[in-house]
C-alpha positions in Angstrom: 80.6 17.7 158.6 77.7 17.6 160.2 78.0 20.6 163.0 79.6 22.8 160.4 76.1 22.1 158.0 73.9 22.7 161.4 75.9 26.0 161.7 75.6 27.0 158.3 71.5 26.1 158.4 71.6 29.1 160.7 72.7 31.8 158.4 71.2 33.2 155.5 73.2 31.0 153.4 73.1 27.8 151.6 75.8 24.9 151.0 76.2 24.2 147.0 76.4 20.5 145.4 80.3 21.5 144.5 81.0 21.4 148.3 82.9 18.7 149.3 85.2 16.8 152.4 88.6 15.5 151.6 90.8 13.7 153.4 94.5 14.7 153.0 97.3 12.2 154.7 100.5 14.0 154.7 104.1 13.0 156.2 106.3 15.1 158.0 110.2 15.0 159.7 108.4 14.4 162.9 105.8 15.2 165.5 107.2 18.5 165.9 107.0 19.2 162.1 103.2 18.2 162.4 102.7 21.1 165.4 104.3 23.6 163.8 102.0 22.7 160.9 99.4 23.5 163.1 100.7 26.7 164.0 101.2 27.9 160.5 97.5 27.1 159.3 96.4 29.4 162.7 95.1 26.1 164.6 94.9 26.7 168.5 92.8 26.3 171.4 92.5 30.3 171.8 89.5 31.2 173.5 88.9 28.2 175.1 88.1 28.4 178.6 91.0 27.4 180.6 93.2 26.6 177.8 96.7 27.1 178.6 99.9 26.6 176.8 101.5 23.1 177.1 104.6 22.8 179.6 108.2 21.6 177.9 107.9 18.8 179.3 104.1 17.6 178.3 105.1 18.8 175.0 108.1 16.4 174.9 105.4 13.2 176.2 102.9 14.6 173.2 105.5 14.3 170.6 106.8 10.8 171.9 102.9 9.2 172.1 102.6 10.9 168.3 105.5 9.5 167.2 104.7 6.3 168.5 101.0 6.2 167.4 101.4 7.7 163.3 105.0 6.5 162.4 105.3 5.3 159.1 107.1 1.8 159.2 108.7 2.3 155.7 109.9 5.4 155.5 109.9 6.4 159.2 108.0 10.0 159.0 105.4 11.2 161.0 101.5 11.1 159.2 99.2 13.3 160.1 95.4 13.3 158.4 93.4 15.9 158.0 90.1 16.3 157.1 89.6 19.3 154.8 86.1 21.1 154.3 85.5 22.9 150.5 82.9 25.0 151.0 80.7 26.8 148.1 77.5 28.5 149.8 75.6 31.2 148.4 73.2 33.6 149.9 69.8 33.1 149.7 
């Protein structure tokens, strides 16, 4: 949030009080479902120097690591937490 506010300060926009940040907790069937969700919202490392796609073996290790750390014991579903920024700004 601080980085966004700093970036906005360098523009001709001002953040309005109605802007807010919400933490969303979403459960998924498995880690690969989380990754599909990331892809669907357009999240990527594209444009980052040196960024390369993960190999299939790296994807499996990442999925198992995530499953081990973020599975809800009661439901068996994998949890992802997102911070959503709802921005309302006006040109000054």
